[in-house]
C-alpha positions as CSV (number, residue, x, y, z in Angstrom):
1,X,13.3,28.1,73.5
2,X,11.9,30.6,71.0
3,X,12.0,34.4,71.3
4,X,8.5,34.5,72.8
5,X,9.4,32.4,75.5
6,X,12.5,34.2,76.2
7,X,10.5,37.6,76.4
8,X,7.9,35.8,78.8
9,X,10.9,34.6,81.0
10,X,12.2,38.3,81.1
11,X,8.8,39.4,82.2
12,X,8.8,37.0,84.9
13,X,12.2,38.1,86.2
14,X,11.5,41.7,85.8
15,X,7.9,42.6,85.7
16,X,8.9,46.2,84.4
17,X,10.4,44.9,81.4
18,X,9.3,46.5,78.1
19,X,9.5,45.6,74.5
20,X,12.0,48.2,73.7
21,X,14.3,47.2,76.5
22,X,14.0,43.3,75.6
23,X,14.9,44.1,72.0
24,X,17.9,46.2,72.9
25,X,19.5,43.0,74.1
26,X,19.1,41.2,70.8
27,X,21.9,40.6,68.5
28,X,23.0,43.4,65.8
29,X,22.4,40.8,62.9
30,X,19.6,39.9,60.4
31,X,18.4,37.2,62.8
32,X,18.2,39.7,65.7
33,X,16.2,41.9,63.3
34,X,14.0,38.8,62.6
35,X,13.3,38.4,66.3
36,X,12.6,42.1,66.6
37,X,9.9,41.8,64.0
38,X,8.5,38.8,65.8
39,X,8.4,40.6,69.3
40,X,7.2,43.9,68.1
41,X,4.6,42.8,65.3
42,X,3.8,39.3,65.9
43,X,0.5,40.3,67.2
44,X,-0.7,41.6,63.9
45,X,1.6,39.5,61.5
46,X,1.2,35.8,60.4
47,X,2.9,33.9,57.3
48,X,0.5,31.7,55.6
49,X,2.0,28.2,54.9
50,X,-0.5,27.3,52.3
51,X,-0.2,30.7,50.2
52,X,3.4,31.4,51.0
53,X,2.4,34.9,51.7
54,X,2.1,37.4,54.7
55,X,-1.3,38.2,56.4
56,X,-1.7,41.3,58.3
57,X,-4.2,42.6,60.8
58,X,-5.3,46.2,59.9
59,X,-7.0,47.0,63.0
60,X,-10.5,45.3,62.3
61,X,-9.5,42.1,60.3
62,X,-6.7,40.0,58.9
63,X,-5.8,40.7,55.4
64,X,-4.3,38.0,53.0
65,X,-1.7,38.8,50.4
66,X,-0.3,41.6,52.7
67,X,3.4,41.1,51.8
68,X,3.7,44.9,51.3
69,X,2.2,45.7,54.8
70,X,4.8,43.1,56.2
71,X,7.5,45.1,54.8
72,X,6.1,48.4,56.2
73,X,6.6,46.6,59.7
74,X,10.2,45.9,58.8
75,X,10.6,49.6,58.3
76,X,9.2,50.3,61.9
77,X,11.4,47.9,63.5
78,X,14.4,49.7,61.8
79,X,13.2,53.0,63.0
80,X,12.6,51.4,66.6
81,X,16.4,50.5,66.9
82,X,16.8,54.3,67.7
83,X,14.6,53.8,70.7
84,X,16.6,51.0,71.9
85,X,19.6,53.1,72.3
86,X,17.9,54.7,75.5
87,X,18.3,51.1,77.0
88,X,21.9,50.5,76.4
89,X,23.3,48.3,79.4
90,X,26.1,50.8,80.1
91,X,23.7,53.8,80.5
92,X,24.7,54.0,84.4
93,X,28.5,53.6,84.0
94,X,30.4,56.8,85.3
95,X,33.8,55.6,84.9
96,X,35.8,56.2,81.5
97,X,35.5,52.6,80.5
98,X,32.1,52.6,80.8
99,X,31.4,55.5,79.0
100,X,33.7,54.2,76.2
101,X,31.8,50.9,76.0
102,X,28.5,52.9,76.0
103,X,29.4,55.0,73.1
104,X,30.9,52.0,71.3
105,X,27.4,50.2,71.8
106,X,25.5,53.3,70.5
107,X,27.8,53.6,67.7
108,X,27.2,49.8,66.8
109,X,23.5,50.3,67.1
110,X,23.5,53.3,64.6
111,X,25.7,51.4,62.2
112,X,23.2,48.2,62.5
113,X,20.3,50.5,61.9
114,X,21.8,51.6,58.7
115,X,23.0,48.3,57.6
116,X,19.4,47.0,58.2
117,X,17.8,49.5,55.9
118,X,19.2,47.9,52.7
119,X,16.8,45.9,50.5
120,X,18.5,42.6,51.0
121,X,18.8,43.0,54.8
122,X,15.1,43.9,55.1
123,X,14.0,41.0,52.9
124,X,16.3,38.7,54.7
125,X,15.1,39.7,58.3
126,X,11.5,39.3,57.1
127,X,12.1,35.8,55.6
128,X,13.9,34.8,58.8
129,X,10.9,36.0,60.8
130,X,8.5,33.6,58.9
131,X,9.4,30.6,60.9
132,X,8.2,32.2,64.1
133,X,4.7,33.5,62.9
134,X,3.5,30.5,60.8
135,X,-0.2,30.2,60.5
136,X,-2.4,27.7,58.7
137,X,-6.0,28.5,57.2
138,X,-7.3,26.4,60.0
139,X,-6.2,29.3,62.7
140,X,-8.3,31.9,60.8
141,X,-12.2,32.2,61.2
142,X,-12.4,29.3,63.7
143,X,-15.4,30.7,65.6
144,X,-18.4,30.4,63.2
145,X,-20.6,32.6,65.5
146,X,-18.6,35.7,65.1
147,X,-19.3,38.3,62.6
148,X,-16.9,41.0,62.1
149,X,-18.1,44.5,61.5
150,X,-16.2,47.9,61.2
151,X,-17.0,49.0,64.8
152,X,-17.1,45.6,66.7
153,X,-17.5,42.1,66.2
154,X,-21.2,40.3,66.8
155,X,-21.7,37.3,68.5
156,X,-24.6,35.8,66.3
157,X,-25.6,33.6,69.3
158,X,-26.9,36.4,71.3
159,X,-26.3,39.8,69.3
160,X,-23.8,41.1,71.7
161,X,-21.0,43.2,70.4
162,X,-17.3,43.1,71.3
163,X,-14.2,45.3,70.4
164,X,-12.4,44.0,67.1
165,X,-9.6,41.8,68.4
166,X,-6.8,40.4,66.3
167,X,-6.9,37.0,68.6
168,X,-10.4,36.2,67.1
169,X,-8.4,35.7,63.7
170,X,-11.1,37.1,61.5
171,X,-10.4,37.5,58.0
172,X,-13.5,39.4,56.9
173,X,-15.5,42.3,57.7
174,X,-19.1,43.6,56.7
175,X,-19.4,46.6,54.6
176,X,-21.7,48.3,56.8
177,X,-21.7,49.0,60.5
178,X,-23.9,47.3,62.9
179,X,-26.6,49.5,64.4
180,X,-29.8,47.7,65.8
181,X,-31.8,51.0,65.6
182,X,-31.0,51.7,62.0
183,X,-33.9,52.6,59.5
184,X,-35.3,49.5,57.6
185,X,-39.0,50.4,56.7
186,X,-38.4,50.0,53.1
187,X,-36.4,46.7,53.5
188,X,-39.4,45.3,55.7
189,X,-41.9,46.4,53.2
190,X,-40.1,44.7,50.4
191,X,-39.8,41.3,52.3
192,X,-43.5,41.4,52.9
193,X,-44.2,42.1,49.3
194,X,-41.9,39.1,48.0
195,X,-43.3,36.8,50.4
196,X,-47.0,37.4,49.2
197,X,-48.8,34.5,47.5
198,X,-49.9,34.6,44.0
199,X,-53.1,36.1,45.0
200,X,-51.2,39.1,47.0
201,X,-52.0,38.0,50.3
202,X,-49.4,38.3,53.1
203,X,-47.6,35.2,54.2
204,X,-45.9,35.9,57.6
205,X,-44.7,32.1,58.0
206,X,-42.6,32.6,54.7
207,X,-41.4,35.8,56.0
208,X,-40.0,34.4,59.2
209,X,-38.6,31.5,57.3
210,X,-36.7,33.6,54.9
211,X,-35.4,36.0,57.6
212,X,-34.2,32.9,59.6
213,X,-32.6,31.2,56.7
214,X,-30.6,34.3,55.8
215,X,-29.6,34.8,59.4
216,X,-28.6,31.1,59.5
217,X,-26.4,31.6,56.4
218,X,-24.4,34.6,58.4
219,X,-22.8,31.7,60.5
220,X,-19.3,30.5,59.3
221,X,-20.7,26.8,59.1
222,X,-23.5,25.1,57.3
223,X,-24.1,22.6,60.1
224,X,-27.2,21.5,58.8
225,X,-26.0,21.0,55.1
226,X,-28.6,23.1,53.4
227,X,-28.9,24.3,50.0
228,X,-31.6,27.1,49.5
229,X,-33.5,27.3,46.0
230,X,-35.3,30.5,45.3
231,X,-37.9,29.9,42.6
232,X,-40.6,31.8,40.9
233,X,-44.2,30.9,40.0
234,X,-43.7,27.7,38.2
235,X,-47.4,27.2,37.6
236,X,-47.6,30.1,34.8
237,X,-44.6,30.6,32.9
238,X,-45.6,34.1,32.1
239,X,-45.2,35.0,35.8
240,X,-42.1,33.1,36.4
241,X,-39.7,36.1,36.9
242,X,-39.6,39.7,38.1
243,X,-40.3,38.2,41.5
244,X,-37.7,40.2,43.5
245,X,-35.0,37.3,44.3
246,X,-32.3,39.3,42.6
247,X,-33.2,42.6,44.3
248,X,-33.1,40.5,47.5
249,X,-29.6,39.2,47.3
250,X,-28.2,42.5,45.8
251,X,-29.4,44.2,48.9
252,X,-28.1,41.7,51.3
253,X,-24.6,41.8,49.5
254,X,-24.7,45.5,49.8
255,X,-25.2,45.2,53.6
256,X,-22.6,42.5,54.4
257,X,-20.2,43.2,51.6
258,X,-18.0,41.1,49.5
259,X,-15.8,39.5,52.4
260,X,-19.0,37.6,53.3
261,X,-21.3,37.2,50.3
262,X,-19.8,36.0,47.0
263,X,-21.5,35.3,43.8
264,X,-20.4,32.0,42.0
265,X,-20.8,30.5,38.4
266,X,-22.9,27.8,37.5
267,X,-19.8,25.9,36.4
268,X,-19.1,25.5,40.1
269,X,-22.1,23.0,40.3
270,X,-23.0,21.7,37.0
271,X,-21.6,19.0,34.9
272,X,-20.2,19.8,31.5
273,X,-19.9,17.3,28.8
274,X,-20.6,14.6,31.3
275,X,-17.5,15.6,33.6
276,X,-17.8,17.0,37.1
277,X,-16.9,20.5,38.1
278,X,-13.1,21.2,39.2
279,X,-12.6,21.8,42.6
280,X,-10.7,24.9,42.0
281,X,-14.1,26.4,41.0
282,X,-14.8,26.4,44.7
283,X,-11.9,28.7,45.7
284,X,-14.3,31.8,45.9
285,X,-16.2,30.3,48.8
286,X,-13.0,30.4,51.1
287,X,-14.1,32.4,54.0
288,X,-17.7,33.7,52.7
289,X,-20.9,33.1,54.5
290,X,-23.5,33.5,51.9
291,X,-22.7,32.1,48.3
292,X,-25.3,32.6,45.6
293,X,-25.8,31.8,41.8
294,X,-28.4,33.6,39.7
295,X,-29.9,31.5,37.0
296,X,-28.9,28.3,35.3
297,X,-29.6,27.4,32.0
298,X,-32.6,24.8,31.4
299,X,-30.4,22.3,30.3
300,X,-27.8,22.6,33.3
301,X,-27.3,19.5,35.4
302,X,-26.2,19.8,39.0
303,X,-23.4,17.5,40.1
304,X,-24.5,15.5,43.3
305,X,-21.1,15.0,44.6
306,X,-20.3,18.8,44.4
307,X,-23.5,19.6,46.0
308,X,-22.4,17.4,48.9
309,X,-19.1,19.0,49.1
310,X,-20.3,22.5,49.2
311,X,-23.1,21.9,51.8
312,X,-21.2,19.6,53.9
313,X,-18.4,21.5,55.4
314,X,-15.9,19.1,53.6
315,X,-12.4,19.5,53.0
316,X,-11.2,19.5,49.5
317,X,-7.8,19.3,48.1
318,X,-7.1,22.1,45.5
319,X,-4.6,24.1,43.7
320,X,-5.1,27.8,42.6
321,X,-3.2,29.7,40.2
322,X,-0.8,31.7,42.5
323,X,-0.8,29.2,45.4
324,X,0.5,26.1,46.4
325,X,-1.7,23.0,46.8
326,X,-3.9,22.8,49.7
327,X,-7.1,21.7,51.7
328,X,-9.9,24.2,51.9
329,X,-13.1,24.1,54.0
330,X,-16.3,25.3,52.8
331,X,-18.3,27.2,55.2
332,X,-20.7,29.0,53.0
333,X,-24.3,28.4,52.6
334,X,-25.1,28.2,48.9
335,X,-28.1,30.0,47.5
336,X,-29.5,29.5,43.9
337,X,-31.7,32.1,42.5
338,X,-33.5,30.6,39.3
339,X,-36.6,30.6,37.4
340,X,-35.8,27.2,35.7
341,X,-35.6,24.2,38.3
342,X,-32.2,22.5,38.0
343,X,-31.8,18.8,37.0
344,X,-29.7,16.7,39.3
345,X,-27.3,14.1,38.0
346,X,-28.5,11.4,40.5
347,X,-31.5,11.1,42.4
348,X,-29.7,10.7,45.8
349,X,-31.8,11.2,48.9
350,X,-28.7,12.5,50.7
351,X,-28.7,15.6,48.1
352,X,-32.5,16.2,48.2
353,X,-32.5,16.0,52.0
354,X,-30.3,19.2,51.9
355,X,-32.5,21.3,49.5
356,X,-35.1,23.7,51.0
357,X,-37.2,25.6,48.4
358,X,-38.5,29.1,49.0
359,X,-41.1,30.2,46.3
360,X,-41.6,34.0,45.4
361,X,-45.2,34.1,43.9
362,X,-45.7,37.7,43.7
363,X,-45.1,39.5,40.4
364,X,-43.8,43.0,39.8
365,X,-44.7,44.2,36.3
366,X,-42.8,46.6,34.4
367,X,-45.9,48.0,32.5
368,X,-44.7,46.5,29.1
369,X,-46.5,44.1,26.9
370,X,-49.7,42.4,28.1
371,X,-50.9,42.8,31.5
372,X,-50.1,39.7,33.5
373,X,-53.0,37.5,34.7
374,X,-53.8,37.4,38.3
375,X,-52.6,39.6,40.9
376,X,-49.3,41.8,40.5
377,X,-47.7,44.8,41.7
378,X,-46.0,47.7,39.8
379,X,-42.4,47.3,39.4
380,X,-40.3,49.9,41.5
381,X,-37.2,50.9,39.6
382,X,-35.6,52.9,42.4
383,X,-36.3,50.4,45.0
384,X,-32.8,48.9,45.3
385,X,-31.1,52.2,45.6
386,X,-33.6,52.9,48.3
387,X,-32.8,49.6,50.1
388,X,-29.0,50.3,49.7
389,X,-29.5,53.4,51.9
390,X,-30.9,51.1,54.5
391,X,-28.0,48.7,54.3
392,X,-27.1,49.1,58.1
393,X,-30.9,48.4,59.0
394,X,-30.7,45.3,56.6
395,X,-27.5,44.1,58.5
396,X,-29.5,44.4,61.6
397,X,-32.3,42.5,60.5
398,X,-30.0,39.5,59.3
399,X,-28.4,39.3,62.7
400,X,-31.7,39.2,64.3
401,X,-32.4,36.2,62.0
402,X,-29.3,34.5,63.2
403,X,-30.0,35.1,66.8
404,X,-33.5,33.6,66.3
405,X,-31.9,30.6,64.7
406,X,-29.4,30.1,67.4
407,X,-32.3,30.4,70.0
408,X,-35.1,28.5,68.5
409,X,-33.9,26.9,65.1
410,X,-35.9,27.1,62.0
411,X,-39.7,28.1,62.3
412,X,-42.4,26.0,60.8
413,X,-43.0,26.6,57.0
414,X,-44.3,23.6,55.3
415,X,-44.0,24.9,51.7
416,X,-40.1,24.8,52.0
417,X,-40.6,21.1,52.4
418,X,-43.8,20.4,50.7
419,X,-42.7,22.0,47.4
420,X,-39.5,20.1,47.5
421,X,-41.3,16.8,46.4
422,X,-42.4,18.8,43.2
423,X,-38.8,20.1,43.0
424,X,-37.4,16.8,43.4
425,X,-39.9,15.2,40.7
426,X,-39.1,17.9,37.9
427,X,-35.3,18.1,38.6
428,X,-35.0,14.4,38.3
429,X,-34.7,13.5,34.7
430,X,-34.7,9.9,35.2
431,X,-38.0,10.2,37.1
432,X,-39.4,12.1,34.2
433,X,-38.1,9.6,31.6
434,X,-39.4,6.6,33.5
435,X,-43.0,8.1,34.1
436,X,-43.2,9.0,30.4
437,X,-41.5,6.1,28.7
438,X,-42.2,3.0,30.6
439,X,-44.9,1.0,32.6
440,X,-44.5,-1.6,35.2
441,X,-45.3,-5.1,34.9
442,X,-44.4,-8.3,37.0
443,X,-43.2,-10.2,34.0
444,X,-42.0,-7.4,32.0
445,X,-38.4,-6.5,31.0
446,X,-36.3,-4.6,28.5
447,X,-32.7,-5.0,27.6
448,X,-30.5,-2.4,29.3
449,X,-29.0,-1.4,26.3
450,X,-32.2,-0.4,24.7
451,X,-33.5,1.6,27.8
452,X,-30.2,3.4,28.2
453,X,-30.5,4.4,24.3
454,X,-34.2,5.6,24.8
455,X,-33.0,7.6,27.9
456,X,-30.3,9.3,25.9
457,X,-32.5,10.1,23.0
458,X,-35.2,11.4,25.6
459,X,-32.6,13.9,27.1
460,X,-31.4,15.0,23.8
461,X,-35.0,15.7,22.8
462,X,-35.8,17.5,26.0
463,X,-32.8,19.6,26.4
464,X,-31.1,17.6,29.2
465,X,-27.6,16.5,29.6
466,X,-27.7,12.4,30.0
467,X,-26.1,10.7,32.8
468,X,-23.4,8.3,32.2
469,X,-24.2,4.5,31.8
470,X,-22.6,3.7,35.2
471,X,-25.0,6.6,36.9
472,X,-28.0,5.8,34.9
473,X,-27.6,2.0,36.1
474,X,-27.4,3.2,39.8
475,X,-30.4,5.4,39.3
476,X,-32.3,2.5,38.0
477,X,-31.3,0.3,40.8
478,X,-32.5,2.9,43.2
479,X,-35.8,3.1,41.9
480,X,-36.2,-0.8,42.1
481,X,-35.5,-2.0,38.6
482,X,-32.8,-4.5,38.6
483,X,-30.6,-5.8,36.1
484,X,-31.1,-9.6,35.4
485,X,-28.8,-11.5,32.9
486,X,-30.5,-14.0,30.6
487,X,-28.8,-15.8,27.8
488,X,-25.8,-13.4,27.7
489,X,-28.0,-10.2,27.3
490,X,-28.6,-7.8,30.5
491,X,-32.2,-6.7,31.2
492,X,-34.1,-4.5,33.5
493,X,-36.9,-6.5,35.1
494,X,-40.2,-5.3,35.9
495,X,-40.9,-2.8,33.1
496,X,-41.8,-2.4,29.6
497,X,-41.8,0.4,27.1
498,X,-44.8,2.6,26.5
499,X,-45.4,3.6,22.9
500,X,-43.5,6.7,23.6
501,X,-40.5,4.8,25.2
502,X,-40.4,2.5,22.2
503,X,-40.2,5.5,19.9
504,X,-37.2,7.0,22.0
505,X,-35.5,3.5,21.9
506,X,-35.6,3.4,18.3
507,X,-34.0,6.8,18.0
508,X,-37.3,8.5,17.2
509,X,-39.0,11.8,18.5
510,X,-42.7,10.7,19.3
511,X,-43.9,14.3,19.8
512,X,-45.2,14.8,16.4
513,X,-47.6,11.8,16.9
514,X,-48.1,12.1,20.7
515,X,-47.5,15.7,21.8
516,X,-47.4,16.3,25.6
517,X,-49.5,14.5,28.1
518,X,-52.0,17.0,29.8
519,X,-54.5,16.5,32.5
520,X,-58.0,15.3,31.3
521,X,-61.1,16.6,32.7
522,X,-62.9,14.0,34.8
523,X,-66.8,13.6,34.1
524,X,-67.0,14.6,30.5
525,X,-67.8,12.1,27.8
526,X,-65.2,12.4,25.0
527,X,-66.6,12.4,21.3
528,X,-65.1,12.7,18.2
529,X,-65.2,12.6,14.2
530,X,-62.8,9.8,13.5
531,X,-64.3,7.2,15.6
532,X,-67.5,5.4,15.0
533,X,-70.3,5.6,17.5
534,X,-69.7,2.3,18.6
535,X,-66.3,3.1,19.4
536,X,-67.1,6.3,21.2
537,X,-69.7,4.4,23.3
538,X,-67.0,2.3,25.0
539,X,-65.2,5.7,26.2
540,X,-65.4,5.5,30.1
541,X,-67.8,7.5,31.8
542,X,-65.1,9.2,33.9
543,X,-62.3,9.2,31.5
544,X,-58.9,10.5,32.6
545,X,-55.3,10.5,31.6
546,X,-53.9,6.8,31.4
547,X,-57.2,5.2,31.1
548,X,-57.5,2.2,28.5
549,X,-60.4,0.9,26.8
550,X,-61.5,-1.6,24.2
551,X,-63.6,-0.3,21.2
552,X,-66.6,-2.1,19.7
553,X,-64.3,-3.3,17.0
554,X,-61.9,-4.8,19.6
555,X,-59.1,-2.1,19.1
556,X,-57.2,-0.9,22.5
557,X,-57.2,2.7,23.1
558,X,-55.4,4.7,25.8
559,X,-56.4,8.2,26.5
560,X,-53.0,10.5,26.5
561,X,-54.3,14.0,26.8
562,X,-57.8,15.9,26.9
563,X,-59.3,15.1,23.5
564,X,-56.8,12.4,22.5
565,X,-56.4,8.7,22.6
566,X,-53.7,6.4,21.1
567,X,-54.4,3.0,19.4
568,X,-51.9,1.0,21.3
569,X,-51.2,-1.4,18.4
570,X,-49.9,1.0,16.0
571,X,-49.6,4.3,18.0
572,X,-52.2,6.4,15.8
573,X,-53.3,9.4,17.5
574,X,-57.2,9.7,17.3
575,X,-58.5,13.1,18.2
576,X,-61.7,13.6,20.0
577,X,-63.9,16.7,20.6
578,X,-65.7,17.1,23.8
579,X,-69.4,16.7,24.2
580,X,-71.9,16.9,26.8
581,X,-72.5,13.6,28.7
582,X,-75.0,11.2,27.2
């Protein structure tokens, strides 16, 4: 029977039993003091098995690494021994023998209190108290719908507020108090601005989706296994930035605070030198709700296994610098704020099904350089400071988004999924490589060695990190290009190299000859100075990229971009100039 069960039994026998009176019955030893710590402070102290350290409740939330606070509780326990003297068992004795025993007991209590004040005695009592106050990481933050604030705990399912309670075992707390009536006019105007389309028109559907997406991220779960990408206007590189995404997350962080919003480095997601990220890079995500990364390098490649781990509430066995090895559960919803769409190591449907892309198309110009094309708004340099003053109102807006998610789920917003196909195409280096370097053919084939060599050269020339041979093989299989072995040589069936692909396979950079493929204009006859009139007459009436034609002289040409055709036999580029349709 542990000390808590003994106390409960004492209460059952005598309902008027108090903590002071019960503690007066405990032994005058270090073990007795350990029991006193457990009884007096067991509601606000826990010992973490994983980190081998104390966790203490501060009146609002449980704080890790609270060894100093735990030692304070030992001091409180020692001072309370004086209170226990008033409950000695000989208090009612009126004979001399009883008075003598009472005096001896009080004297022993005084001596015990003094002995307990030594450094070793205090450490020993606290150490002995550990076994009765053990807690695992899984004991904390186990109610994902609760969000802790300085003046109460909010249920994200319905918005109701309850008093802070140590029994909820919450380790985080928002930076701001929750006030549903707090001002947020600047914040709501900012949300409207960043959600405008590239022509400056309001997009209420995007506003509603963004609110619910951020509200969803307040829950201590990622039950839909989502990964949000916020990107800019990828149609125009000159406008792909200054779109408010950084101000958005900085303002959210100011409202929620560092317990629930954490920034992580790109190394947590990206492969380096062909190697997957370390699991320890995910440690900052423990206990957080929103985890965000600002900007990746254009050459960064996201690791699919890591993306699945950080979006799937999976447990990962890690060892931090100052703690024992442990299994952690990631509950944060990750957000990537980037102007450069990331590449993903494998074209995995299970990964892409998790991604939701929100495009910020409005542009905020700082007045420097040439005036940007199209619609723009003047950059407001004091906006973030004003938004931070509305942090309490921002928190209430986010909680409204969470309640909306719990009630109705995500609202309809087609662009979050429609733009995903473009994201997938742009972020898939194998897809880009295949579309540029091979063409399909029923009886065609290339050796596996050659096509991987072409892929590696392609990645090198385009600033991407190539996949391993194994990963590349899986990607080719997934696209339906199976491997076959003929005469001891392994081939990929159903494809042949284009002129561009052949150049890459031979280790050459074909851009000097081919340049980049661009969209041709339909309905125009192409004419030039380096082809005969006979050859020009064979250009198709509605020529477009990819069209091939046979010239009057029997040569085969393929249009590779507006104004250029390639002679397929020798890869000479023949420039055209546009003329009116004849």
